[in-house]
N, C-alpha and C positions, 0 to 999 in steps of 0.2 A: 298732154295727150290730145291729138287732133279731134278725136271723136267726142270729147267731153261736152262741148256746147250742144252737140246734136244727139246726145245719147237717148233722150226721151223719144225723139222721132224715130231713131233706129230701132229701139225696143218696140215701139208701137207698130212699126212696119213688120218686124220679125214675127210679132205675135199674129198679125193678120196673115202673113204668108205661111205661117206654120199650120194654117187651116186649109191651105191650097188643095184643090182636088188632084193636082198632079203630085204623085208621091215623091218624085225626085226633088221637086221644088220645096215641098214641105220638109223633106229630110235635110236639105241644105239649111233651111231656116232653123230647124230643130238643133242642129250642131251648135248654133249660136249660144244656147243657154249654158252648155257645158264649157264652151270656150270662154264665155264671160266670167264664169266662176273660177276656171283654171287661171285666168289672167289676173285674178285677185282684184278685180275692179270693185269699187265701193258697193256693197250689197244693198245699201239703202236706195240706190237708184232703181233697183229691181223690185224692192219690197212692195210698192203700191200696185205693181202689176200681177202679183202672185194670185189673187183671187180669180183673175181672168186666165192666167197662164196655166195653172194646175189643171183645170177642166180640159184645156186643149191637149195637154200631155196625156191625160188619162184617156181621152177618147181616141188618141192616136196609138195607145197601147193595146187596143182591141185588135185581134187578128184581122188582117185584110183577107178578102175572099180568095185572093190568088197566092197567099203565103205558102211557101214550099212546105212549111211544117204541117199544114192541114193534110197534105198528101201522105205524110208519115203517120197519120193518126189511126191507121187500121191495125188489126191484130197481126203483126208481122214478125213475131218472135221466132217463128220456125223458118223464116226465109233467109237463106245464107247471104252474108255480106259480099258485095262485089269489092274488088281491090280499091276502086275509087271511093268507096264509102269510108275507107279507113284512113283517118288523118295521120300524117307523119307525127311521130312522137320524139321527144328529145329527152335524153337521160341527163341529169345534172350530176357532174362528177362529185365525189366526196370532198368535203372541205372540213378542215379541223379548225375550230375556234368559233367566234361569235358571229358567223354570217348566217343570215336566215334567208330562206328561199320563199318568196311570195308565190303562192299558188293561185292562179286565177280560176276560182271555182264557180265564177258567175257566168260561164259560157252557156247561156240557155239555148241558143240556136247557133248555127254556124255562119249565118249570113247577116251582115249589118244591114238593118232596114229601119224604117220609121218607128216600128214598134220597139226595137231594141234601143234605138237612139233616145226615144222618149223616156223609156225606163231608166236609162243611164242618166239623163238630165234630171229626172225626179230624184234619183239617188244622190246626185251632187247637190241639188237644191236642198234636200233634207239635211245634208251635212253642213250647209251654209246657214240655213234659217232655222234648223231644228224644229221644235214643236210648233212654231208659228204657222207652219203649213197644215197642221192637223185638222183644224176646224173645216177648212174647205175640202180637204182630201177625204176625211172620214165620212163626210156626208155622202160623197160619191160612192165610196167603198160599201157603206152600209146599204145604200139604195140598191146597188148592183147585186150584192150578195143575198139580198132578200128575195130576189126573183128565182123561180125554180123551173121556168118553162125551158123546153129543149132549145127553142130558137134564140134564147138569150144567153146560151152557155159561154159565148165568146166574151160578153160583158163581165160575166162572173169570173172568168179566167183572168181578165185584165185587172179586176179588183184584187185578186189574190196576188198577182204579180206586183201590184202597187204596194201591198203590205210588205212584201219581201224587199222591194226597192228602198223603202224608208226604214227598214228594220234597224239600221245602224244610226242614221242621223236623228231619228225621232224617238230613240229608245226611252228617254226620260218621260216623255208624255205618254208613250204607249205602256210603260212599265206597270202602272196600276191595273191595266186591262189585259195584260198578257195571258193570264190564265184563261180568260174567256176567249181571247183570240186563238190561242192554241187549241182550246176545246172545240172551237168552231172549225178549225182547219183539219183536225183529225178525220172526221167523217168524209171530207173531200178527197182523202186518199183512196176512197172506194167509189168515187164518182163514175158514172157510166162513160163520161168523155175522157179519153186518154190524156188530152192536153191539160185538163183540169187536174187529173191525178199527178201528172209530171210537175206542173207548176206548184202544186201543194207540197210536194217533196222538197222542192227548192226553197220555198218560203219558210217551211218549218226548219230547214237547215240554217236559215239566217237567224233563227231564234234559239239555236242550239245552246248557247251559253246560259240563257235564262232557263231553258228546259232542264239542263243538268243542275243548275244551282238550286232548283226547287226540290231536289231529291230528298233533302233532309226533312221536309214536311210530308205528311201522309198524302195530301192532295197532289203535291208536286211529284211524289214518288209514283203514284198511280198514273199521273199524266206522262211522266218520262217513259214508263212501261208501255203505255198506249202508243206513244210516238215510235218507240223502238219496234214494237210488234207491227205497227202499221207500215213502217218503212221496210221491214223484213218481208212483209206480205207483198209490197210493191216491187221488191227486188225480184220476185218470182212472177211478175206481171207478164202478159203475153205480148206486150207492146215494147218495141226496142227503146223508144224515147223514154217511156216510163221506167224501164229497167235502168237506163243510164242515169236519169235524174235521181232515182231511189238509191242507187249505189253511191253516187257522188254525195248525196245528202247524208247517207249513212256514214261515209268516211268522215265527213265534217263532224257529225255527232260523236263518232268514236274518239276523235282528237280531244273534244271537250270532256267526254265522259270518263276516259281512261279507266281507272280501277273499278268504277261503278259497273263496268261491263262484266267483271269477273263472274258474278253469280249467274249470268245469263249466257255464258260462253257456249254451252252445248247447243242451245237453241240457235245462237248466232251462226256458229260453224255449220250446223245442219243446213240452214238457209243458204249460206254462201256457197257451200259445196253442191247444193242442189242447183243453184244458179250456174255454177261452174260446168255442170253437166248439160245445162239447157241452152246457154248463151251461144250466139254466133261470135265470129272472131273479134269484131270491133268492141263489143261490150265485155268480152272476156278480160280485156285489158283493165277495165274498171273494177272487175271482181278481184283481179290480182292486187290492184291498188287498195281495195277495201280490206283484203286479207293482210296485206303488209301493214296498213295503218292499224289494224286490230292488234297485230303482233307488237307494234311499237307502243300501242296504248296499254296493253295488259302485261307485257313483259313476261316474266317467269311464270305467271299464272297459267300460261298456255302449256307449260311443261308437265302435262298429266297424261298418262296413257290413254284415257278415254277420249281426250280431245285430239291427241295425235292420230288416233285410229280413224277419226272422221276426216282430219285435215290432210294428212300426208299421202295416203295411197292415190287419190285422184291427181294430186300435184306431181307425184313421181311418175305416174302413168303418162301424164302430159309431157313431162320432162324427157321421158324415153322416146316419146312419139315424135318430138320435134327435131328436125335436122340442125346441125351446127350452123347452117347458113340461113336459117329461118328467122326472120325478124320478130316473129311472135315469141321468140325466146327472150327478148329484152325484158318485157314486163315480168316474166317468170323469174328471170335472174334477180330482178329488183325485189320481188316478193320473197324469194329464198334468202336474200340478204337480211331483210327484216326478221324473218322467222329464225334464222341462225343466231342473230343477236338476242332475240327474245328467249330462245330455248337454252342458250349457253351450252353447258356440257351435255344437255339433253339432246342436242342436235348430232352428237357424235355418231349415233347409229346410222345417220343418213349422210355423214360427211364425206366418206371416201369417194363415192361416184360423183358427187357434186364437185369436189376438189379436182379430181382427175379431168372432169369435163371442162372445167374452167381453164386448166393448163392446156388441154388440147385445142380449145377455141383460140386462146392467145397465140399458141404456136402456129396454128394454121393461118391465122390472120397476119402474123408477122411475115410468114412465108409468102402469103399472097401479095403483101406489099412489096417484098423484095423481088419476087419473081411471078408476076401476074399470069404469065402464060402457062407455066408448068404446074402451078398450084391447083388450078381448076376451081378455085373458090374466089368469088368477087370480094375485093377488099372493102371492109367497112369498119372503121376504127371504133364504132360504137360497141361492137362485139367485145373488143379488147377492154374498153372502159367498164362496161357492165360486169365482165368477168373479173377484172381487178377489184372492183367494188364488192363483189360477192366474196372474193378471197379475203378482203378486209373484214367483212362481216363474220366470216368463219374464224379469222384470227381473234376478233373481238369476243365472239361467242365461246369458242372452244378454249381460248387461252393457250397454255402450254400443251394442251391436248392436240394442237395442230402440228406439233414438232415432228412426229413420225411421218406425217404426210409430206411435210416440206423436205425432210431429209432424204426421202426416196424419189424426189422429183428434181427437175431442172429449173424450178421456179426462180432460183437466185439469178441465173443467167438471163432468163426471159425478162425478169423484173428490171435488170440493168438496161436491157434494150428498151424497155418501155420508158424508163427514166431519162433516156437520151432521145426519145422519139421527137419528130418535128411537130407533132400535134400537141398543143398545150393541154387539152383535156386528157390525153393519154398520160402525159407527164404528171398532171395533177393527181390522177388516180394512182399512178405508179408510186409517187412519193407518200400518198396516204397509206398505201400498203406497206411501203418500206418502214414507216413509223410504227405501224401496227405489228409488223413482224419483229422489229427491234424490241418491242415490249415483251413479246412472248417467246421468241427463239432467236435471239441475236447471234447465237453461236453459229447458225447456218449462214449468216451474212458475212462472217469474219473473212473468209478467203478473198472476198472482193471488196472489203470494207473501204480501202483508200479510194477505189473508183467510185463507190456510192457517194462518199462524202464529197469528193471532188465535183461530181456532177450536180449534187445538191447545192453546193456553195455557188456554182456558176449561175443558178437560178436567182440568187440574191444579188448578183452583181451584173445586172444587164441594163443597158440603156433603155430597154422597153419595159422596165419593171411595172409601170402602171398598167400596161396591157396584159401582163401575165401575173398579176398580183396573187391570184388564187394558187398558181403553181408555186410561186415563191413562198406563200404562206405554208403550204404543206411540206415543202422542202425544208423550210426553217424548223418546223415542228419535228420532222423526222430526224434532223441532225441532233436536236436536243434529246430525243428519245434514245438515239444511238449513244450519245455521250454518257448518259447515266448508266448504260449497260456495259459499255466496253471500257469505260474509265480512261486510264492512261493511254490506251491504244489510239485515242483520238488526238493525242498531243501534237503530232506533226502538222495538223491543219488548223489548230485552234486559232492562231493569229490570222490566218487567211479568212476564216469564217467571221472572226470578230471585226476585221476590217470591212466586211460586207454589212454586218449588223449595225455598226455605229452610225453610218450615214442614214440608214432606214430610221433609226430612233431620232436622229437630229433633224430629219425632214418629215417628221410625223404629220405635221399639219398639212403639208402639200400632198402627201400620199393619201391621207384621209381614209385609211383602212384599219379599222379597230383590230381585226384579227391579226393582221401582219405585225402591227406594233406590239400587241400582247405576246405573240409567239416569239418575236425578236427579243423582247425583254426576258422572257422565260429561258430561251435557248442561251442567251448571253450568260444568264445566271447559272445555268447548268454547266456550261463550259468553265465558268469561273470556279464552280464547286469542285469539278474533277481535276482542273489544272490551275489552281490559284497562282502558283509561282510564275506561270507564263503570262497571265492576264493582269496581275496586280501592277506591274510597272506602267501600264497604259491607262490606269483608272481616270486620271484627270481629264482625258479626252472625252469621256462618255458618262461620267457619274451623274451630271445634272439631267441630261435627257433620259438616261436609264431610270433614274429615280422617279421622274415624272411619269414614265410609262408604267413602272411597277405599282405606283399608287392608284392606277386605274383598274388593276386586275382584281377580279373577285377572289375571295378566299378559296383556295383548293390546294391539292397536293402539288400541282405544278408551280403555284406561287411559293409554296414552301421550299421547293427545290431552288427556285431563283433566289430566295432570301438566304439559303445556306451558302450559295455562291457569294452573295453580298457580304455576309459575315466573314467568309474565308478571305475575301479580298482586303477587307478592313484590317483583319489580323495580320495579313502579310505586308500591308502598306498603309498604315493609318493616315499618314499625311496626304495620301492621294485623294481622300474624300473631304478634306477640310474645307475646301472652297465651296463644296456643295452640301454642307452640313444641314442647312435648312431643308433642302430637297430630300435628304436622307431621312430627316425626322418626319417629314410629310409622308414618305413612303411607309415608314414603320407605323405611323398613325392610321394608315389606310386599312390595317387589319381590324376586323371585328373581334376575332379571337384566333390566336395561334394555337392550334390543337396539340402540336408536338411540344412537349415540355422541354425537350432538349433544345429545339430551335428558339423557344421563348427565352431560355437562359442565355443562348448565344447573342440574341438581340439585346438582352439586358446588359451583357458584358460590353457590347459595342458602345452603347450609350454611356455606361459608367466609365469606360475607357476615355471617351472624349471629355467627359465632365472633369476627369483628373488631369487631362492633357491641357485643357483650356483654363488657364489661371488668370488672376487679376481681373475678374469680372467678365472675361470673354464668354464663358459659358452662359452666364445670366443674360448677356447681351444677345446671344443666339436664341435663348429661350423667349426673350421678350419680342423677338421678330416673328414668332410663330402665331398663327391664328388661335384664339381661345379653345376651339374644339380639339385642335391638334395637341395643345398643352394638356388638355383633359385626358386624352387618350394615352399620352406618354406618362401620366402619373402612375399608371399600373407598373411601370418599370422603376418607380421610386427615384426619379431623377429631378 
């Protein structure tokens, strides 16, 4: 690397320029620290500079006098938002499998500036150097937090920001003092300066995991309660920035706390619905998010008449008030999706108008796309995606209770249109709904079953598979769900689908998508289970890569289905798996426990069948090639 011999001089120079009076110059220099760590350059070159660098970053984290956020610091909660205040939002389509969506909850302000860049650099340095930075940093933080004069509030605010920035990287060193740190932050939620209130919300949210873990001890329980009540109070703040920070922090706390929230549900709902009546448009979206997160966190606990009386009337009133073309409907649709899944059958009293409206939104948007002039509605595919996802939530929540709604609608034909749409995210949500409907009312899909399966198979056999992998993932999952419900009716396309799944399993490393590999292995197993006679003759082509994929899947009912298919194939064509026997044994050993006694016995028969088939020491040879833990696991089958 060309820089290496000059690195000390470069660091020295950047450190000096990072204090430049011209903020643009200082900002450029400040970018260097994150870039240095991201490039994974040797940390020791930076280590000796830390005692000088950290104070520079900390002093640059203090609000500049012309920072736009200072203008937002008045009591502005009753001032309506302008359209330009409302950031565009993006809905992420439903995905089935082990994909996780990273949510950037650290968006403290909207504009990148020296303050934010310095906080980001401190965050990264704390992750690289851990507790080493604490002595220098905590000296600054304690000094700044000890002052209480009005004119030093910006320094106090920067010290709270610093604590939040290092919450992850320095957690080991901070851990023994966290109870005191949290106790110190709680009163700051009521500080007279709104920007101290808002940063205190954010910093407390960064310690959510610890705050929730402490619940089992009396002191921790009281502290959790104080944080919860403090954030709820700030949700009803008169300042929009504080409202936003409190709602986001509360959503983070909800995710960590889950069932711990159940005893406090009434109080939480009252505060959230009070905010719902008070907020302007932009922050309303964050309330929807907090309500949705609450529903995800507490699940069925929400399904009590007292809670529904607080929660549902304001949401339904808003639902009736918004037009089908109003983008403020998106976060409400998402919120209803979470609520319908949490309430399960309890949502049935609200289901019909919600279902009908989703159908009419999808219909009018598909019409607007086909004929923009006469439809009178501007086309926006996000309306379709959100509506499909809400219908998926209804199918998941209501189960077979959705059947009467589906039977009286044209959902089947609309869904087929969505599954052939040119927009990948519309197809992705379409196939998610197809799979959800297959589970609960496959009978209503039957009239167009060949078309659904044909269009789903096409998603798996495309030269651009890497670009539309989430669509393929959902399509693959939906085919498997259909197979177990319609059984033999799927036989005409079994070989077509298998010819698409096998290359996916064989190129698993190149594709590098855990969800798609898992779903392909499960769907192949489900097809083998319902039509073993069609699949068995082709076993040799895919047994090895299939067994490797099966051994990666966590224990659940989908894995059980796949193994029923595996056993059915071996019964039909035992020699087809002989060359992959070691991989088959590894796949069987990947189970912690097969809960179904019937499947356990089938697997046992497979192993004993091969033991009898392999004579003259061939079985022992196979066993000796296995890793000791695998042999241990197989001992429960007495082979």
